[in-house]
Backbone as XML, in Angstrom:
<?xml version="1.0"?>
<chain id="A" units="angstrom">
  <residue number="1" name="UNK">
    <atom name="N" x="-18.458" y="4.173" z="-0.146"/>
    <atom name="CA" x="-17.408" y="2.833" z="0.681"/>
    <atom name="C" x="-17.646" y="3.055" z="2.192"/>
  </residue>
  <residue number="2" name="UNK">
    <atom name="N" x="-18.236" y="2.450" z="3.065"/>
    <atom name="CA" x="-18.150" y="2.435" z="4.108"/>
    <atom name="C" x="-18.842" y="1.274" z="4.708"/>
  </residue>
  <residue number="3" name="UNK">
    <atom name="N" x="-18.665" y="0.586" z="6.179"/>
    <atom name="CA" x="-18.959" y="-0.781" z="6.420"/>
    <atom name="C" x="-20.370" y="-0.505" z="6.438"/>
  </residue>
  <residue number="4" name="UNK">
    <atom name="N" x="-20.657" y="-0.347" z="6.244"/>
    <atom name="CA" x="-22.678" y="-0.393" z="6.251"/>
    <atom name="C" x="-23.365" y="-0.465" z="5.165"/>
  </residue>
  <residue number="5" name="UNK">
    <atom name="N" x="-22.224" y="-0.378" z="4.211"/>
    <atom name="CA" x="-22.884" y="-0.353" z="2.567"/>
    <atom name="C" x="-22.170" y="-1.557" z="1.876"/>
  </residue>
  <residue number="6" name="UNK">
    <atom name="N" x="-22.727" y="-3.070" z="2.435"/>
    <atom name="CA" x="-22.125" y="-3.948" z="2.126"/>
    <atom name="C" x="-20.645" y="-4.662" z="2.490"/>
  </residue>
  <residue number="7" name="UNK">
    <atom name="N" x="-20.212" y="-3.771" z="3.714"/>
    <atom name="CA" x="-19.183" y="-4.276" z="3.747"/>
    <atom name="C" x="-18.204" y="-3.649" z="3.362"/>
  </residue>
  <residue number="8" name="UNK">
    <atom name="N" x="-18.129" y="-2.965" z="2.412"/>
    <atom name="CA" x="-16.569" y="-2.512" z="2.210"/>
    <atom name="C" x="-16.238" y="-1.017" z="3.109"/>
  </residue>
  <residue number="9" name="UNK">
    <atom name="N" x="-14.533" y="-1.295" z="2.462"/>
    <atom name="CA" x="-14.226" y="-0.937" z="3.521"/>
    <atom name="C" x="-13.977" y="0.360" z="3.600"/>
  </residue>
  <residue number="10" name="UNK">
    <atom name="N" x="-14.133" y="1.593" z="4.180"/>
    <atom name="CA" x="-13.819" y="3.201" z="4.111"/>
    <atom name="C" x="-12.566" y="3.535" z="3.315"/>
  </residue>
  <residue number="11" name="UNK">
    <atom name="N" x="-11.430" y="2.652" z="4.004"/>
    <atom name="CA" x="-10.550" y="3.548" z="4.231"/>
    <atom name="C" x="-9.708" y="3.260" z="2.303"/>
  </residue>
  <residue number="12" name="UNK">
    <atom name="N" x="-8.820" y="4.481" z="2.837"/>
    <atom name="CA" x="-7.837" y="4.431" z="1.399"/>
    <atom name="C" x="-7.568" y="3.443" z="0.703"/>
  </residue>
  <residue number="13" name="UNK">
    <atom name="N" x="-6.808" y="3.148" z="-0.035"/>
    <atom name="CA" x="-6.245" y="2.543" z="-0.726"/>
    <atom name="C" x="-5.348" y="2.484" z="-1.820"/>
  </residue>
  <residue number="14" name="UNK">
    <atom name="N" x="-3.623" y="1.868" z="-2.344"/>
    <atom name="CA" x="-3.135" y="2.106" z="-2.571"/>
    <atom name="C" x="-2.885" y="2.025" z="-4.514"/>
  </residue>
  <residue number="15" name="UNK">
    <atom name="N" x="-3.084" y="2.773" z="-5.129"/>
    <atom name="CA" x="-3.883" y="2.683" z="-6.485"/>
    <atom name="C" x="-2.489" y="2.599" z="-7.639"/>
  </residue>
  <residue number="16" name="UNK">
    <atom name="N" x="-1.288" y="3.274" z="-7.517"/>
    <atom name="CA" x="-0.481" y="3.360" z="-8.059"/>
    <atom name="C" x="0.703" y="3.645" z="-7.153"/>
  </residue>
  <residue number="17" name="UNK">
    <atom name="N" x="2.176" y="2.716" z="-7.718"/>
    <atom name="CA" x="3.072" y="3.649" z="-7.015"/>
    <atom name="C" x="4.280" y="4.323" z="-7.895"/>
  </residue>
  <residue number="18" name="UNK">
    <atom name="N" x="5.752" y="4.687" z="-7.628"/>
    <atom name="CA" x="6.737" y="4.839" z="-7.524"/>
    <atom name="C" x="7.535" y="4.120" z="-7.477"/>
  </residue>
  <residue number="19" name="UNK">
    <atom name="N" x="8.898" y="4.299" z="-8.404"/>
    <atom name="CA" x="10.049" y="3.074" z="-8.207"/>
    <atom name="C" x="11.366" y="4.189" z="-7.992"/>
  </residue>
  <residue number="20" name="UNK">
    <atom name="N" x="12.272" y="3.226" z="-8.014"/>
    <atom name="CA" x="13.985" y="3.860" z="-8.093"/>
    <atom name="C" x="14.531" y="3.316" z="-9.055"/>
  </residue>
  <residue number="21" name="UNK">
    <atom name="N" x="15.412" y="3.617" z="-9.788"/>
    <atom name="CA" x="16.519" y="3.106" z="-10.603"/>
    <atom name="C" x="16.259" y="1.192" z="-10.375"/>
  </residue>
  <residue number="22" name="UNK">
    <atom name="N" x="16.473" y="1.102" z="-9.068"/>
    <atom name="CA" x="16.555" y="-0.973" z="-8.892"/>
    <atom name="C" x="15.292" y="-1.287" z="-9.130"/>
  </residue>
  <residue number="23" name="UNK">
    <atom name="N" x="13.824" y="-0.632" z="-8.927"/>
    <atom name="CA" x="12.530" y="-1.449" z="-8.807"/>
    <atom name="C" x="12.074" y="-1.249" z="-7.631"/>
  </residue>
  <residue number="24" name="UNK">
    <atom name="N" x="12.596" y="-0.706" z="-6.356"/>
    <atom name="CA" x="12.272" y="-0.538" z="-5.321"/>
    <atom name="C" x="11.104" y="0.610" z="-5.300"/>
  </residue>
  <residue number="25" name="UNK">
    <atom name="N" x="10.011" y="0.019" z="-4.386"/>
    <atom name="CA" x="9.194" y="1.051" z="-4.236"/>
    <atom name="C" x="9.353" y="1.940" z="-3.440"/>
  </residue>
  <residue number="26" name="UNK">
    <atom name="N" x="9.162" y="3.707" z="-3.735"/>
    <atom name="CA" x="9.424" y="4.891" z="-3.071"/>
    <atom name="C" x="8.487" y="5.911" z="-3.254"/>
  </residue>
  <residue number="27" name="UNK">
    <atom name="N" x="7.573" y="5.597" z="-3.452"/>
    <atom name="CA" x="5.722" y="6.684" z="-3.002"/>
    <atom name="C" x="4.910" y="5.705" z="-3.523"/>
  </residue>
  <residue number="28" name="UNK">
    <atom name="N" x="3.917" y="6.326" z="-3.161"/>
    <atom name="CA" x="2.765" y="5.547" z="-3.298"/>
    <atom name="C" x="1.491" y="6.244" z="-3.472"/>
  </residue>
  <residue number="29" name="UNK">
    <atom name="N" x="0.667" y="6.645" z="-4.509"/>
    <atom name="CA" x="-0.644" y="7.298" z="-4.266"/>
    <atom name="C" x="-2.011" y="6.319" z="-4.094"/>
  </residue>
  <residue number="30" name="UNK">
    <atom name="N" x="-2.429" y="7.016" z="-3.063"/>
    <atom name="CA" x="-3.807" y="6.387" z="-2.625"/>
    <atom name="C" x="-5.140" y="6.615" z="-3.319"/>
  </residue>
  <residue number="31" name="UNK">
    <atom name="N" x="-6.064" y="6.165" z="-3.382"/>
    <atom name="CA" x="-7.327" y="6.118" z="-4.289"/>
    <atom name="C" x="-7.679" y="7.430" z="-3.570"/>
  </residue>
  <residue number="32" name="UNK">
    <atom name="N" x="-7.314" y="8.437" z="-2.543"/>
    <atom name="CA" x="-7.880" y="9.414" z="-2.007"/>
    <atom name="C" x="-7.480" y="10.746" z="-2.986"/>
  </residue>
  <residue number="33" name="UNK">
    <atom name="N" x="-6.454" y="10.697" z="-3.518"/>
    <atom name="CA" x="-5.427" y="11.255" z="-4.504"/>
    <atom name="C" x="-3.940" y="11.514" z="-3.864"/>
  </residue>
  <residue number="34" name="UNK">
    <atom name="N" x="-4.123" y="11.129" z="-2.286"/>
    <atom name="CA" x="-2.689" y="11.658" z="-1.709"/>
    <atom name="C" x="-1.413" y="10.987" z="-2.484"/>
  </residue>
  <residue number="35" name="UNK">
    <atom name="N" x="-0.313" y="11.553" z="-2.217"/>
    <atom name="CA" x="1.436" y="10.849" z="-2.674"/>
    <atom name="C" x="1.780" y="11.103" z="-1.440"/>
  </residue>
  <residue number="36" name="UNK">
    <atom name="N" x="2.259" y="9.711" z="-0.834"/>
    <atom name="CA" x="2.702" y="9.182" z="0.594"/>
    <atom name="C" x="3.941" y="8.957" z="-0.378"/>
  </residue>
  <residue number="37" name="UNK">
    <atom name="N" x="5.459" y="9.104" z="0.517"/>
    <atom name="CA" x="6.431" y="8.601" z="0.597"/>
    <atom name="C" x="6.822" y="7.463" z="1.402"/>
  </residue>
  <residue number="38" name="UNK">
    <atom name="N" x="7.866" y="6.750" z="1.270"/>
    <atom name="CA" x="7.524" y="5.558" z="1.766"/>
    <atom name="C" x="7.573" y="5.402" z="3.497"/>
  </residue>
  <residue number="39" name="UNK">
    <atom name="N" x="7.851" y="6.287" z="3.795"/>
    <atom name="CA" x="8.395" y="5.992" z="5.488"/>
    <atom name="C" x="6.831" y="6.847" z="5.478"/>
  </residue>
  <residue number="40" name="UNK">
    <atom name="N" x="6.385" y="7.632" z="5.248"/>
    <atom name="CA" x="4.969" y="8.500" z="5.347"/>
    <atom name="C" x="3.966" y="6.803" z="5.332"/>
  </residue>
  <residue number="41" name="UNK">
    <atom name="N" x="3.538" y="6.916" z="4.339"/>
    <atom name="CA" x="3.019" y="5.584" z="4.117"/>
    <atom name="C" x="3.183" y="4.543" z="5.034"/>
  </residue>
  <residue number="42" name="UNK">
    <atom name="N" x="4.443" y="4.038" z="5.210"/>
    <atom name="CA" x="4.664" y="2.929" z="6.129"/>
    <atom name="C" x="3.649" y="3.267" z="7.647"/>
  </residue>
  <residue number="43" name="UNK">
    <atom name="N" x="3.627" y="4.853" z="8.102"/>
    <atom name="CA" x="3.469" y="4.998" z="9.651"/>
    <atom name="C" x="1.543" y="4.903" z="9.305"/>
  </residue>
  <residue number="44" name="UNK">
    <atom name="N" x="1.086" y="4.961" z="7.624"/>
    <atom name="CA" x="-0.245" y="5.167" z="7.601"/>
    <atom name="C" x="-0.828" y="3.435" z="7.557"/>
  </residue>
  <residue number="45" name="UNK">
    <atom name="N" x="0.167" y="2.821" z="6.856"/>
    <atom name="CA" x="-0.731" y="1.529" z="7.169"/>
    <atom name="C" x="-0.421" y="0.649" z="8.585"/>
  </residue>
  <residue number="46" name="UNK">
    <atom name="N" x="0.850" y="1.391" z="9.123"/>
    <atom name="CA" x="0.975" y="0.310" z="10.415"/>
    <atom name="C" x="-0.403" y="0.951" z="11.061"/>
  </residue>
  <residue number="47" name="UNK">
    <atom name="N" x="-0.722" y="2.502" z="11.320"/>
    <atom name="CA" x="-1.928" y="2.736" z="11.972"/>
    <atom name="C" x="-3.062" y="2.462" z="11.676"/>
  </residue>
  <residue number="48" name="UNK">
    <atom name="N" x="-3.161" y="1.562" z="10.419"/>
    <atom name="CA" x="-4.225" y="1.170" z="9.598"/>
    <atom name="C" x="-5.296" y="1.950" z="9.198"/>
  </residue>
  <residue number="49" name="UNK">
    <atom name="N" x="-4.786" y="2.954" z="8.274"/>
    <atom name="CA" x="-5.229" y="3.249" z="8.062"/>
    <atom name="C" x="-5.516" y="3.597" z="6.438"/>
  </residue>
  <residue number="50" name="UNK">
    <atom name="N" x="-4.576" y="2.219" z="5.584"/>
    <atom name="CA" x="-4.974" y="2.335" z="4.236"/>
    <atom name="C" x="-5.120" y="0.624" z="4.350"/>
  </residue>
  <residue number="51" name="UNK">
    <atom name="N" x="-6.231" y="0.772" z="3.494"/>
    <atom name="CA" x="-6.140" y="-1.587" z="2.836"/>
    <atom name="C" x="-6.060" y="-1.458" z="2.323"/>
  </residue>
  <residue number="52" name="UNK">
    <atom name="N" x="-5.695" y="-3.058" z="2.338"/>
    <atom name="CA" x="-5.179" y="-4.300" z="1.253"/>
    <atom name="C" x="-3.879" y="-4.195" z="1.158"/>
  </residue>
  <residue number="53" name="UNK">
    <atom name="N" x="-3.177" y="-3.602" z="2.358"/>
    <atom name="CA" x="-1.902" y="-3.856" z="2.533"/>
    <atom name="C" x="-1.286" y="-4.068" z="3.935"/>
  </residue>
  <residue number="54" name="UNK">
    <atom name="N" x="-0.078" y="-4.408" z="4.017"/>
    <atom name="CA" x="0.377" y="-4.654" z="5.616"/>
    <atom name="C" x="1.610" y="-4.156" z="5.469"/>
  </residue>
  <residue number="55" name="UNK">
    <atom name="N" x="2.382" y="-4.827" z="6.564"/>
    <atom name="CA" x="3.712" y="-4.392" z="7.047"/>
    <atom name="C" x="4.672" y="-5.473" z="7.814"/>
  </residue>
  <residue number="56" name="UNK">
    <atom name="N" x="5.949" y="-5.547" z="7.427"/>
    <atom name="CA" x="6.487" y="-7.218" z="8.063"/>
    <atom name="C" x="7.508" y="-6.465" z="8.314"/>
  </residue>
  <residue number="57" name="UNK">
    <atom name="N" x="8.425" y="-7.162" z="8.808"/>
    <atom name="CA" x="9.966" y="-6.793" z="9.689"/>
    <atom name="C" x="11.061" y="-8.328" z="8.425"/>
  </residue>
  <residue number="58" name="UNK">
    <atom name="N" x="11.524" y="-7.128" z="7.703"/>
    <atom name="CA" x="12.712" y="-7.754" z="6.908"/>
    <atom name="C" x="13.618" y="-8.538" z="8.028"/>
  </residue>
  <residue number="59" name="UNK">
    <atom name="N" x="14.417" y="-9.014" z="7.492"/>
    <atom name="CA" x="16.248" y="-10.188" z="8.031"/>
    <atom name="C" x="16.624" y="-8.913" z="8.215"/>
  </residue>
  <residue number="60" name="UNK">
    <atom name="N" x="16.354" y="-8.001" z="7.576"/>
    <atom name="CA" x="17.838" y="-6.624" z="7.761"/>
    <atom name="C" x="16.903" y="-5.907" z="8.888"/>
  </residue>
  <residue number="61" name="UNK">
    <atom name="N" x="15.794" y="-6.146" z="9.755"/>
    <atom name="CA" x="15.186" y="-5.803" z="11.001"/>
    <atom name="C" x="14.277" y="-4.107" z="10.785"/>
  </residue>
  <residue number="62" name="UNK">
    <atom name="N" x="14.571" y="-3.787" z="9.398"/>
    <atom name="CA" x="13.279" y="-3.036" z="9.004"/>
    <atom name="C" x="12.305" y="-2.894" z="8.659"/>
  </residue>
  <residue number="63" name="UNK">
    <atom name="N" x="11.008" y="-2.193" z="8.785"/>
    <atom name="CA" x="9.926" y="-2.683" z="8.318"/>
    <atom name="C" x="9.397" y="-1.684" z="6.696"/>
  </residue>
  <residue number="64" name="UNK">
    <atom name="N" x="8.914" y="-3.018" z="6.066"/>
    <atom name="CA" x="8.047" y="-2.642" z="4.250"/>
    <atom name="C" x="7.008" y="-3.129" z="4.411"/>
  </residue>
  <residue number="65" name="UNK">
    <atom name="N" x="6.758" y="-2.601" z="3.429"/>
    <atom name="CA" x="4.791" y="-2.770" z="3.175"/>
    <atom name="C" x="4.342" y="-3.927" z="1.987"/>
  </residue>
  <residue number="66" name="UNK">
    <atom name="N" x="3.285" y="-4.414" z="2.187"/>
    <atom name="CA" x="3.600" y="-5.232" z="1.063"/>
    <atom name="C" x="1.712" y="-5.672" z="1.194"/>
  </residue>
  <residue number="67" name="UNK">
    <atom name="N" x="1.604" y="-6.519" z="-0.054"/>
    <atom name="CA" x="0.240" y="-6.279" z="-0.411"/>
    <atom name="C" x="-0.483" y="-7.467" z="0.414"/>
  </residue>
  <residue number="68" name="UNK">
    <atom name="N" x="-1.756" y="-7.347" z="1.097"/>
    <atom name="CA" x="-2.161" y="-8.447" z="1.967"/>
    <atom name="C" x="-2.511" y="-9.491" z="0.717"/>
  </residue>
  <residue number="69" name="UNK">
    <atom name="N" x="-1.705" y="-10.799" z="1.158"/>
    <atom name="CA" x="-1.940" y="-11.809" z="0.215"/>
    <atom name="C" x="-3.646" y="-12.634" z="0.047"/>
  </residue>
  <residue number="70" name="UNK">
    <atom name="N" x="-4.043" y="-12.331" z="-1.251"/>
    <atom name="CA" x="-5.465" y="-12.316" z="-1.336"/>
    <atom name="C" x="-5.755" y="-13.151" z="-2.609"/>
  </residue>
  <residue number="71" name="UNK">
    <atom name="N" x="-4.583" y="-13.741" z="-2.869"/>
    <atom name="CA" x="-3.834" y="-14.943" z="-4.156"/>
    <atom name="C" x="-4.493" y="-14.236" z="-5.370"/>
  </residue>
  <residue number="72" name="UNK">
    <atom name="N" x="-4.608" y="-12.965" z="-5.915"/>
    <atom name="CA" x="-4.910" y="-12.205" z="-7.009"/>
    <atom name="C" x="-2.938" y="-11.516" z="-7.044"/>
  </residue>
  <residue number="73" name="UNK">
    <atom name="N" x="-2.186" y="-12.106" z="-7.910"/>
    <atom name="CA" x="-1.090" y="-11.173" z="-8.529"/>
    <atom name="C" x="-1.515" y="-9.973" z="-8.877"/>
  </residue>
  <residue number="74" name="UNK">
    <atom name="N" x="-2.345" y="-9.818" z="-9.610"/>
    <atom name="CA" x="-2.463" y="-8.433" z="-10.404"/>
    <atom name="C" x="-2.633" y="-7.479" z="-9.673"/>
  </residue>
  <residue number="75" name="UNK">
    <atom name="N" x="-2.784" y="-7.330" z="-8.069"/>
    <atom name="CA" x="-2.646" y="-6.324" z="-7.642"/>
    <atom name="C" x="-1.966" y="-6.246" z="-6.419"/>
  </residue>
  <residue number="76" name="UNK">
    <atom name="N" x="-0.626" y="-7.114" z="-6.599"/>
    <atom name="CA" x="0.600" y="-6.767" z="-5.997"/>
    <atom name="C" x="0.917" y="-5.484" z="-5.844"/>
  </residue>
  <residue number="77" name="UNK">
    <atom name="N" x="1.582" y="-5.158" z="-5.395"/>
    <atom name="CA" x="2.218" y="-3.352" z="-5.323"/>
    <atom name="C" x="2.929" y="-3.252" z="-6.184"/>
  </residue>
  <residue number="78" name="UNK">
    <atom name="N" x="3.872" y="-4.571" z="-6.560"/>
    <atom name="CA" x="4.674" y="-4.162" z="-7.905"/>
    <atom name="C" x="3.850" y="-4.277" z="-9.314"/>
  </residue>
  <residue number="79" name="UNK">
    <atom name="N" x="2.863" y="-4.715" z="-9.413"/>
    <atom name="CA" x="1.683" y="-4.728" z="-10.614"/>
    <atom name="C" x="1.217" y="-3.712" z="-10.816"/>
  </residue>
  <residue number="80" name="UNK">
    <atom name="N" x="0.859" y="-2.484" z="-9.801"/>
    <atom name="CA" x="0.303" y="-1.314" z="-9.711"/>
    <atom name="C" x="1.295" y="-0.494" z="-10.913"/>
  </residue>
  <residue number="81" name="UNK">
    <atom name="N" x="-0.126" y="0.525" z="-11.451"/>
    <atom name="CA" x="0.710" y="1.531" z="-12.478"/>
    <atom name="C" x="1.551" y="2.429" z="-11.327"/>
  </residue>
  <residue number="82" name="UNK">
    <atom name="N" x="2.495" y="3.070" z="-12.619"/>
    <atom name="CA" x="3.042" y="4.055" z="-11.836"/>
    <atom name="C" x="2.546" y="5.015" z="-12.208"/>
  </residue>
  <residue number="83" name="UNK">
    <atom name="N" x="2.940" y="5.987" z="-11.012"/>
    <atom name="CA" x="2.918" y="7.696" z="-11.512"/>
    <atom name="C" x="3.978" y="8.249" z="-11.774"/>
  </residue>
</chain>
């Protein structure tokens, strides 16, 4: 999966998530098998190392991770399998 093979993105993407008791995302598993806590994942996303997600600034001034808007609700972060 690289840019020279059909335009596929060679970056990792998020394949599974962990949630706390309130249902908030707390950790992420990447396609490369890495497990990232929220703050590490946020840094990786902001640096452009993870595909299919972006960050946004909430009303509270904090930054959060969300899936790229592609019209497919099945790949939203909340819909990914738990690990």
